Each structure stands twice: as structure tokens, then as C-alpha cells.
N, C-alpha and C positions, 0 to 999 in steps of 0.2 A: 409414604414419608413416615419416618419414625418420628414421634412426638415425645417431648420430655415433660414430666410432671411439673405443675406449678402449684404452690401453695398460695392460693388466692381465693378471694370471695367467690366469684362466679366462673373463674377460669379453671380448667382441669389440666390442660396440657397445651403444648405449642410445639410445632415443628417447622423446619425451614429447608427448602431446597435452594442452594446457592446458584445452580446453573440456570434455574428459571426464575429466580428471585420470588418464589411463592412461599408464603407463610401460611400455615394451618393452625387455627385456634379451636380447641375443643372445649366447650362449656360444660359445666357440671350436670346440665339438664340433657346432655347427650348430643346436642347440635354441634356440628363441626362446619367452619366456615373457612374459605380460602381467600386470601388477600394477595393480589398480584402487585409486582413492583416495589416490594418491600426490600430495603437494603439489609445486608448481613449485620451491620452496625446497629440498626434499629431493632432487629431480632435479639441480638447480644443484650442490648439495653433492657428489653423486656424481660429476658431470662434472669437478669441479675438485680432487676428492680425489687426494692423492699416491698412495694405494693404493685404487683403485676396487673391487677384489675384497674387501678387508677391510671397507670401508664398506658394501658390498652385504651381506656376511654379517652385519655388526653391526646396520644400520639398516633394512634392506629385507627380506631373505630370511625372516626369523622374524616380521616384523611385519605383512606383506601376504600374502594368498592369491595364489598363482600359478596361472595358467591357460596351458597349452601351446598355442601357435599352430601348427597344422598346417604342415608344410613345403610350400613351393611345389612344383608339378610332380608332385603326387601323394601318395599316402598311404603312409607308411612302416610298417614292422611295429610300431614303438613307438606310432604314432599309432593304428593299427588296434586294438592292444591297449588303449589308454587309452580309446578310443571304446566298447569293451565295458562299461567300468565307470564311465563318466561319468555324473553326474546329468543327468536329462532337462531 
């Protein structure tokens, strides 16, 4: 999925797949999370928001379940820890 840059406090970029209704958010710390069931309109509103971080916190973070996407190039300690407790 191609992500577009965001000029925001903690968000680095966001991408959207319309066919699966999945949005990815990349944070400035390098973490990437996937949110399922997001509408195209909600993604559009995030991308044009004057404050994407606030929009994310208000409209996405608490409304949708997040799934961390493992970092490219290997498994980090956080990913290994998450894997221990992830639902099968």
C-alpha cells in the first residue's frame, strides 16, 4: 500500500486500500498500524485535516481496532513480544 506523507505531530504518513477498506497509519517512531473497515470518506477527511493527529485521535484511534504491521527487514523486540500474546 502506498502511503502519503502527513504534516502532523506524531503521524508520518497514511495510506488506504479502497477494495479492502483498510487504512495504514505510519507514526514518526516507525510503527505502522492497520485499521480495517475505514471508509474512503474518513480517510479523505484525515488527509485534508488541518490537524491530522487530532483528527486521528478523535475519529480513528478509539473507533477502530488497530493491528501492528511488522517492520520490514526483520522482527524487532516489540514485534516479537506482540507475537507472544497475539490471538491465533
